[in-house]
Structure formats: structure tokens, C-alpha cells
Backbone as a ProteinNet text record, in pm:
[ID]
protein_1_A
[PRIMARY]
MASETPHIRPDRDQYYMGIAIAVRARANCLGSKVGAVIVRDDRIVSTGYNGTAQGLPNCEDGGCQRCENRGTKYSSGEAYDLCICVHAEQNAILSAARFGTPIEGTDVYTTLRPCFNCTKELVQARVRSVRYMYDWKHPRADVRGEYNRLQSFIRLVAQVETEDPDAAWAMPGLRGGLEIDPPGPGAQSG
[TERTIARY]
-1075.9	-1184.8	-1207.1	-1329.5	-1364.5	-1350.1	-1310.9	-1297.5	-1436.4	-1444.5	-1573.5	-1613.6	-1514.4	-1544.7	-1507.2	-1600.2	-1567.6	-1473	-1385.3	-1293.1	-1372.5	-1350.8	-1416.9	-1312	-1332.6	-1239.4	-1255.1	-1143.7	-1155	-1186.7	-1259.5	-1279	-1145.9	-1139	-1012	-956.5	-1043.2	-995.1	-933.7	-999.8	-946.4	-818.6	-815.3	-697.3	-574.3	-587.4	-472.3	-438	-538.9	-509.1	-435.3	-471.9	-400.4	-253.4	-226.2	-87.2	-16.6	-85.5	-25.9	7.4	-77.6	-49	77	91.8	212.2	337.2	327.8	440.3	478.7	379.5	400.5	488.8	491.8	570.7	719.4	765.5	906	932.8	829	846.2	920	1004.6	1079.7	1069.2	969	946.5	907.5	945	907.5	764.6	706.2	566.7	478.7	395.3	305.5	382.8	345.6	404.6	303.9	351.1	261.7	316.9	226.3	261.2	173.8	229.5	155.2	180.6	78.5	84.5	25.5	94.8	43.6	1.6	-122.6	-183	-224	-189.4	-233.3	-293.6	-413.1	-480	-481.3	-512.1	-523.6	-391.5	-278.7	-145.9	-65.5	8.9	93.4	215.5	238.8	354.8	461.9	426.5	525.1	470.6	562.5	526	621.8	581.8	669	623.2	717.5	686.8	768.1	729.3	798.8	920.4	1022.8	1148.2	1253.2	1371.5	1479.2	1520.3	1583.8	1630.2	1732.4	1737.8	1826.1	1970.1	2032.6	2171.6	2191	2085.1	2095.7	2051.8	2099.4	2054.1	1901.7	1839.6	1695.1	1654.9	1526.9	1473.8	1500.3	1479.2	1499.5	1642.8	1735.9	1877.7	1922.9	1827.4	1860.9	1886.9	1842.8	1869.2	1798.6	1680.7	1603.2	1583.4	1636.3	1624.7	1480.3	1401.4	1261	1187.7	1208.3	1141.7	1189.9	1319.4	1376.8	1322.2	1288.7	1238.6	1088.8	1019.1	874.9	800.9	714.4	634.7	702.8	833.5	903	942.6	1032.4	1078.6	987.3	932.5	849.2	713.5	608.6	472.9	439.6	338.2	292.1	250.6	290.8	253.8	341.5	444	532.7	675.3	753.1	897.1	927.7	837.1	864.6	988.3	1017.9	1135.2	1265.2	1260.3	1378.6	1384.3	1276.5	1265.4	1338.8	1422.6	1492.9	1418.9	1300.9	1220.9	1149.7	1129	1054.3	921.5	810.9	679.2	655.1	563.8	534	492.7	404.4	358.4	475.2	560.7	678.1	768.9	793.6	879.4	822.3	691.3	629.3	643.4	621.8	637.1	782.3	876.3	1018	1068.3	1020.1	1059.6	1010.4	887.8	834.7	920.4	955.3	1036.8	1175.3	1235.4	1370.2	1375.8	1267.6	1265.2	1189	1157.1	1095.1	951.1	879	739.6	647.6	573.4	482.1	365.8	321	210.7	89.6	89.4	-28.2	-147.8	-261.7	-383.3	-389.3	-300.4	-298.1	-385.9	-402.5	-475.1	-374.3	-382.8	-291.3	-368.8	-314.2	-368	-264.9	-306.2	-214.2	-282.8	-204.4	-264.8	-302.7	-252.8	-288	-315.7	-421.8	-454.8	-333.5	-295.9	-173.6	-173.3	-55	-37.1	-45.4	-33.1	-42.6	60.9	189.5	295	277.8	245.3	224.3	106.1	2.8	-111.7	-68.9	14.3	64.3	137.7	219.7	296.1	204.4	102	7.8	-73.5	-111.8	-182.9	-90.4	33.2	129	158.5	159.8	183.9	59.5	-51.6	-179.1	-235.6	-226.9	-290.4	-441.7	-509.5	-654.2	-729.6	-682.5	-755.2	-660.3	-706.4	-635.1	-735.7	-699.7	-781.2	-693.5	-748.1	-670.2	-747.9	-674	-737.7	-767.9	-667.6	-685.2	-694.8	-789.3	-804.2	-701.4	-646.2	-552.5	-608.5	-601.9	-644.3	-522.9	-510.2	-399.1	-407.2	-294.3	-298.2	-340.7	-330	-371.7	-509.7	-605.6	-744.1	-757	-672.1	-683.5	-640.8	-575.9	-535.9	-607.8	-696.6	-768.6	-853.1	-910.3	-988.8	-903.1	-782.8	-691.6	-646.4	-623.4	-588.1	-700.4	-824.1	-938.6	-954.9	-930	-936.8	-832.4	-711.4	-604.4	-642.1	-698.3	-737.1	-851.2	-927.6	-1037.8	-988.4	-859.4	-803.3	-775.8	-789	-778.3	-921.3	-945.9	-1083.6	-1156.9	-1092.4	-1156.5	-1059.2	-1101.3	-1027.5	-1127	-1101.4	-1200.6	-1134.7	-1203.6	-1156.7	-1205.7	-1116.4	-1147.7	-1152.4	-1263.3	-1277.6	-1208.8	-1104.8	-1024.2	-978.4	-976.5	-923.5	-773.2	-723.2	-580.2	-529.8	-469.2	-423.4	-307.7	-238.6	-123.3	-147.5	-271.1	-305.4	-228.1	-215.5	-148	-1.1	63.8	203.3	216.4	131.5	146.2	93.4	-10	-75.9	-79.8	33.9	34.5	-59.4	-97.1	-191.2	-328.5	-361	-489.3	-491.9	-373	-364.7	-350.7	-309.2	-282.5	-367.4	-310.8	-386.9	-366.9	-310.6	-291.2	-422.7	-425.3	-546.1	-557.8	-573.9	-589.1	-716.4	-798.4	-923.3	-915.2	-970	-968.9	-1056.8	-1034.6	-1118.2	-1264	-1346.4	-1489.6	-1564	-1690.7	-1768.2	-1707.5	-1690.6	-1619.7	-1663.9	-1641.2	-1677.9	-1589.6	-1646.4	-1576.1	-1557.4	-1451.3	-1432.6	-1381.9	-1372.5	-1312.1	-1393
354	434.8	401	380.3	343.9	463.7	435.2	538.9	589	718.6	774.9	723.2	703	652.6	505.3	420.6	278.1	249.2	155.4	113.1	35.2	69.3	-2.2	-89.3	-218.9	-312.6	-307	-283.8	-276.5	-413.5	-413.2	-540.3	-578.7	-696.8	-745.6	-654.9	-608.5	-520	-392.8	-330.2	-207.9	-236.2	-350.7	-390.4	-403	-481.9	-501.5	-376.1	-294.9	-169.1	-74.2	-76.6	4.3	-35.4	-164.5	-211	-167.8	-172.9	-124.2	24.1	100.2	242.9	258.3	175.4	181	143.6	42.6	1.4	115.6	183.9	296.4	406.1	417.8	522.3	511.8	395.3	377.1	420.6	445.4	481.1	613.2	621.4	745.6	797.8	754.8	804.9	952.3	1028.9	1169.9	1189.6	1086	1090.6	1031.3	938	872.1	774.9	770.6	674.8	561.8	437.4	322	213.3	147	31.3	-85.8	-207.5	-328.6	-437.6	-518.6	-630	-751.9	-865.4	-989.6	-1078.9	-1129.1	-1204.3	-1343.7	-1443.9	-1581.7	-1635.3	-1691.5	-1752.5	-1658.8	-1532.9	-1431.2	-1403.2	-1425.6	-1397.2	-1322.3	-1220.8	-1144.6	-1228.4	-1246.4	-1323.7	-1235.6	-1113.9	-1024.2	-882.5	-786.8	-645.4	-579.3	-465	-389.2	-245	-158.6	-17.4	26.8	137.6	180	266.2	245.3	319.6	254.7	310.2	257.6	118	45.3	-89.6	-84.2	-192.4	-200	-167.4	-82	-44.8	76.8	124.7	242.8	366.8	483.9	606	621.4	667.6	689	801.2	802	909.7	1045.4	1053.6	1179.7	1230.1	1137.3	1172.1	1178.5	1189.2	1198.6	1064.8	955.9	821.8	790.2	846.2	813.5	939.3	936	1051.9	1076.9	969.9	987.5	1063.4	1021.5	1090.4	1234.3	1253.5	1387.1	1482.8	1428	1510.3	1491.1	1449.5	1424.1	1556	1554	1672.3	1770.1	1755.4	1843.1	1762.5	1667.2	1583.7	1461.8	1409.1	1289	1315	1274.2	1287.2	1166.2	1180.7	1070.3	953.1	833.2	713.6	684.7	766.4	746.7	718	659.1	634.8	540.9	446.4	348.2	264.6	248	170.7	240.1	369.3	443.2	457.4	424.5	441.3	328.3	362.2	258.2	222.7	279	247.2	113.4	46.7	-77.8	-46.4	-86.1	-57.9	-142.4	-96.9	-164.2	-309.5	-332.7	-468.6	-555	-499.2	-572.3	-607.4	-510.9	-536.5	-646.4	-646.9	-750.7	-888.2	-894.9	-1020.4	-1068.2	-976.2	-1012.8	-1053.4	-987.7	-1026.1	-1166.4	-1196.1	-1331.3	-1433.7	-1404.3	-1496.2	-1514.1	-1405.5	-1411.2	-1502.8	-1505.7	-1588	-1719.4	-1752.2	-1880.3	-1893.6	-1782.4	-1784.1	-1781.5	-1888.7	-1888.8	-1791.4	-1728.1	-1631.4	-1666.3	-1779.8	-1821.9	-1832.9	-1776.6	-1783.5	-1683.3	-1584.7	-1485.5	-1365.6	-1280.2	-1154.5	-1040.8	-942.1	-828.7	-704.6	-631.7	-502.9	-398.3	-299.4	-196.4	-60.5	41.1	173.2	241.3	190.7	244.3	126.8	136.7	29.4	0.6	-125.9	-159.7	-109.8	-68.3	-23.5	-144	-119.3	-223.9	-333.7	-293.6	-393.3	-472.5	-406.6	-479.1	-573.8	-532.6	-620.7	-746.1	-732.2	-849.9	-943.9	-888.1	-970.7	-1038.8	-969.4	-1028	-1140.3	-1120.9	-1225.7	-1347	-1323.2	-1432.9	-1506.2	-1434.3	-1496.2	-1568.4	-1550.6	-1616	-1574.7	-1444	-1395.9	-1407.4	-1422.9	-1442.9	-1311	-1208.9	-1082.1	-965.9	-849.3	-724.1	-625.5	-568.1	-462.9	-339.1	-227.4	-103.8	8.9	112.6	227.4	336.1	377.9	482.2	418.1	465.1	415	482.5	406.9	458.1	425.9	521.8	499.9	517	429.8	442.2	579.4	649.6	784.2	789.5	676.8	672.7	610.3	690	642.8	526.4	522.6	418.4	279.2	268.6	136.6	100	184.2	154.5	28.7	2.6	-118.9	-243.7	-240.7	-354.7	-370.7	-260.1	-263.1	-328.2	-288.5	-346.6	-494.4	-530.8	-671.4	-752.9	-699.6	-768.2	-788	-684.4	-697.5	-797.3	-823.6	-919.5	-1062.5	-1088.4	-1221.2	-1247.9	-1146.8	-1163	-1176.6	-1274.3	-1305.4	-1185.2	-1105.2	-988.6	-871.9	-759.3	-633.8	-533.7	-483.7	-399.2	-286.3	-175.1	-59.9	-73.1	-40.4	-44.3	99	136	270.7	276.2	356.9	368.5	512.9	562.4	697.1	696.5	804.7	816.8	947	938.9	1060.4	1130	1057.7	1115.1	1131.6	1149.2	1155.7	1264.9	1381.4	1492.2	1459.6	1389.4	1350.4	1234.9	1135.4	1011.2	1018	1097	1097.5	1238.2	1286.9	1422.6	1438.1	1329.1	1334.3	1383.4	1372.2	1423.9	1576.1	1637.2	1783	1834.9	1745.7	1790.1	1718.7	1702.8	1648.1	1499.8	1425	1283.3	1209.3	1092.6	1009.7	923.8	986.5	915.8	964.8	870.4	905.9	868	951.5	919.4	798.4	737.4	622.9	662.5	581.5	608.8	485.2	483.7	364.4	244.1	134.2	16.6	-39.1	34.9	-9.8	-126.5	-220.1	-337.7	-329	-391.8	-405.3	-544.2	-576.9	-703.3	-822.1
3869.5	3818.3	3670.9	3633.1	3496.3	3403.1	3281.2	3179.8	3139.5	3108.3	3065.8	2927.5	2841.7	2708.8	2703.1	2668.5	2662.8	2545.6	2568.4	2462.2	2357	2232.8	2123.4	2056.1	2064.7	2004.1	1852.5	1779.5	1632.7	1573.9	1461.5	1392.2	1326.4	1269.4	1214.6	1105.2	1015.5	908.7	965.9	1059.6	1120.6	1200.1	1267.3	1344.6	1253.5	1146.7	1058.8	979.4	944.4	875.9	970.3	1097.9	1196.6	1206.2	1194.1	1195.4	1067.1	953.4	827.7	837.9	905.9	927.9	1012.9	1115.6	1200.2	1120.1	1034.3	949.9	855.4	804.7	711	770.5	902	967.7	933.5	888.1	849.6	705.2	626.5	484.9	471.6	369.9	349.3	207.3	133.5	-1.6	5.9	-93.3	-95.8	-145	-202.3	-245.4	-137.5	-175.9	-80.8	7.2	133.1	226.6	243.3	225.5	223.9	315.3	386	467.8	427.2	437.9	401.9	505.3	527.5	620.7	550.3	558.8	503.2	619.1	610.7	720.3	672.6	751.7	726.8	855.5	845.1	960.4	1080.8	1054.9	1160.3	1231.6	1163.4	1216.9	1111.5	1153.9	1061.2	1025.8	895.6	851.4	786.7	746.2	686.2	682.4	681.1	667.7	568.8	518.1	429.3	418.6	388	362.6	242.3	180.6	59.8	91.6	10.9	24	-63.3	-61	-144.5	-97.8	-188.4	-155.8	-42.4	34.3	149.4	111	189.9	168	79.4	14.7	-70.6	7.9	-32.4	37	25.5	130.9	132.7	38.5	1.6	-83.1	-19.5	110.3	182.9	170.9	142.1	130.4	-15.2	-109.2	-250.6	-317.2	-256.9	-309.1	-439	-461.1	-580.2	-664.9	-786.2	-875.8	-918.4	-932.6	-969.6	-860	-735.3	-623.7	-611	-630.9	-618.6	-725.5	-842.1	-953.3	-976.6	-873.6	-881.4	-906.5	-1005.4	-1035.2	-1129.1	-1150	-1244.3	-1368.2	-1349.7	-1460.8	-1480.8	-1370	-1376.1	-1312.3	-1381.6	-1329	-1243.3	-1160.5	-1077.4	-1165.6	-1125.8	-1199.4	-1319	-1343	-1457.2	-1411.2	-1499.2	-1481	-1364.6	-1337.6	-1232.4	-1265.7	-1396.1	-1434.8	-1393.7	-1363.5	-1318.9	-1166.7	-1101.4	-956.6	-884.5	-786.4	-711.4	-581.8	-563.8	-445.5	-464.2	-353.7	-351.6	-284.2	-347.5	-290.9	-166.7	-82.9	43.7	21.3	-76.2	-104.2	-152	-237.9	-284.4	-167.5	-79.2	37.1	125.4	144.7	226.7	160.2	28.4	-45.5	-38.2	-62	-63.3	75.1	179	315.1	347.2	308.3	330.5	255.5	130.5	50.8	112.4	156.4	213.7	335.6	412	532.3	512.8	387.8	357.3	403	407	451.5	329.8	305.3	190.2	213.2	105.2	119.8	34.3	-29.4	-105.4	-11	-52.4	28.7	143.3	142.5	250.5	218.6	317.7	303.4	319.8	231.6	234.6	275.4	370.8	413.4	376.5	298.7	253.9	261.7	292.9	312.1	181.1	68.6	-63.4	-157.2	-233	-327.5	-415	-430.4	-503.2	-647.5	-692.2	-829.9	-924.3	-1051.4	-1153.5	-1129.5	-1110.4	-1092.7	-963.6	-855.2	-729.4	-741.3	-813.3	-834.1	-908.4	-1012.3	-1084.9	-990.3	-904.6	-811.1	-709.6	-663.2	-568.2	-633.4	-760.4	-833.4	-849.3	-889.4	-909.8	-778.9	-666.4	-535.3	-483	-552.7	-521	-385.2	-357.7	-234.6	-250	-139.5	-141	-150.2	-78.1	-78.1	-55.5	-97.8	-73.7	-16.2	96.9	157.4	166.4	124.2	118.8	186.2	226.5	289.9	185.5	111.7	9.6	-127.8	-206.3	-342.4	-432.2	-524.2	-623.1	-760.3	-849	-987.2	-1076.3	-1174.5	-1268.5	-1334.5	-1346.9	-1404.2	-1550.5	-1621.1	-1762	-1771.6	-1811.6	-1822.6	-1920.9	-2024.6	-2126.1	-2077.5	-1961.8	-1910.6	-1779.6	-1734.3	-1609.3	-1619.8	-1735.4	-1754	-1736.6	-1791.4	-1778.2	-1633.3	-1563.8	-1421.1	-1340.7	-1366.3	-1295.8	-1329.7	-1455.8	-1495.9	-1421.1	-1410.8	-1338.9	-1192	-1130	-989.6	-971.1	-1074.4	-1062.1	-1042.4	-1066.2	-1044	-895.8	-812.8	-667.9	-617.5	-532.1	-491.6	-433.6	-352.2	-291.9	-291.1	-344.2	-335.4	-279.2	-158.5	-92.7	-14.7	-10.6	66.5	211.1	303.5	445.9	496.8	555.8	609.9	746.3	755.7	876.8	891.3	1012.5	1035.3	1015.9	958.2	934.5	996.4	1114.6	1181.3	1109.9	1021.5	951.7	801.7	762.2	620.3	546.2	603.4	534.2	507	599	581.6	482.6	497.4	422.3	280.2	258.2	128.7	69	21.6	-34.4	-152.6	-217.8	-329.8	-289.1	-161.7	-114.3	-121	-122.4	-126.8	-269.2	-360.6	-497.1	-598.6	-717.4	-828.1	-854	-760.8	-785.1	-780.3	-839.8	-845.3	-719.8	-604.8	-478.1	-412.9	-369.1	-302.8	-155.7	-67.7	74.3	105	220.8	256	260.5	201.1	201.2	242.4	222.9	256.2	185.2	255.8	208.4	75.2	-30.4	-164.4	-205.6	-275.4	-321.9	-471.7	-517.3	-661.1	-688.9	-814.7	-853	-837.5
[MASK]
++++++++++++++++++++++++++++++++++++++++++++++++++++++++++++++++++++++++++++++++++++++++++++++++++++++++++++++++++++++++++++++++++++++++++++++++++++++++++++++++++++++++++++++++++++++++++++++

């Protein structure tokens, strides 16, 4: 018997963003949960999610003092130098490196627009494009111009409009005062 609702095949951006959402399910950060997928020639070459470095206690288990004191001792976007968590994009880059997989010229799909440091690493790795679901703005207005300039070194940085069934769990900033915007019409930058 045929289904009443026809199956709609996702386009490539939605397909890979859906996989980044699935990867994100492993994240254990007490803040935003992020998943990333690196794609070359329409094939996934690496994935990553945010959490503490391998072998260390997870954030949920008190592994990261920054995460544990988020909103009290440390504000969002601050004290990254004290954080022992590895961002999703960093984990994907490092996993590719660990297994000898080059990522120059690849496309990155991430559930949150990369932070300043991850953007530097993506530029240095010479990725071709970054597609993100949720927009992130640097918490300091005085450095947002430099952040946007840095992202302009990546050929394409674009938001992908995708439904997120776990938004409340993954993006607590949507409920509070963090600089995170929900997915909207596929605005481009850079």
C-alpha cells in the first residue's frame, strides 16, 4: 500500500546537515551541542562533536570547569583558553588528521556557525565552504568585523535552513540571552 505522504528526498545541504544533527547527539557539553561533518566529493570523510578531550571526564560528569561554571563565573564566548572541551569542527579536523585524511578543498556542515578559533583552523586547513544551521555572533561587538573578515577567506559561508527536532536540548541559547539565531532563510555571508 502506498504511503499517503510522498517521501521528499532532501537536497545535499539538508542531507549532510541531517547527518551533522545525528552526530551532534553524541555531544556532552553543558552549553550548546554541536555536530560537524566534513565532505569531499559527495562523501563523508570525517565527523566530530563537541565535548571534552578523549579520556577525560565528560562535561556532564564535571570534566570541564568552564562548562560547570557557565553563566556564573564565565560568560558565553569567554574563557575558551580554560575550557578543556574540543569543538565539533576541531574534532572533525583532528579525526581526519589522525587517520591521514586530507581535508583541503572539502565542505564542512556544522550545526552552529564556527567560532573565531574554529574559523581560523578551517581557513588554515583550506576548506572550500562552511554551511551551518544556527548563526553564531561573536559576543564582543568590537571584534565582529574581524570575525566576518576572517570568514571571508572561506569561499562560501552559508546558512542552511533545516528543521531541528532537538533545538531546545541542543541550543540552550535560543532560550536565553546568547548570540545564537535560529535557522532562517539561507542568508549568505563572506
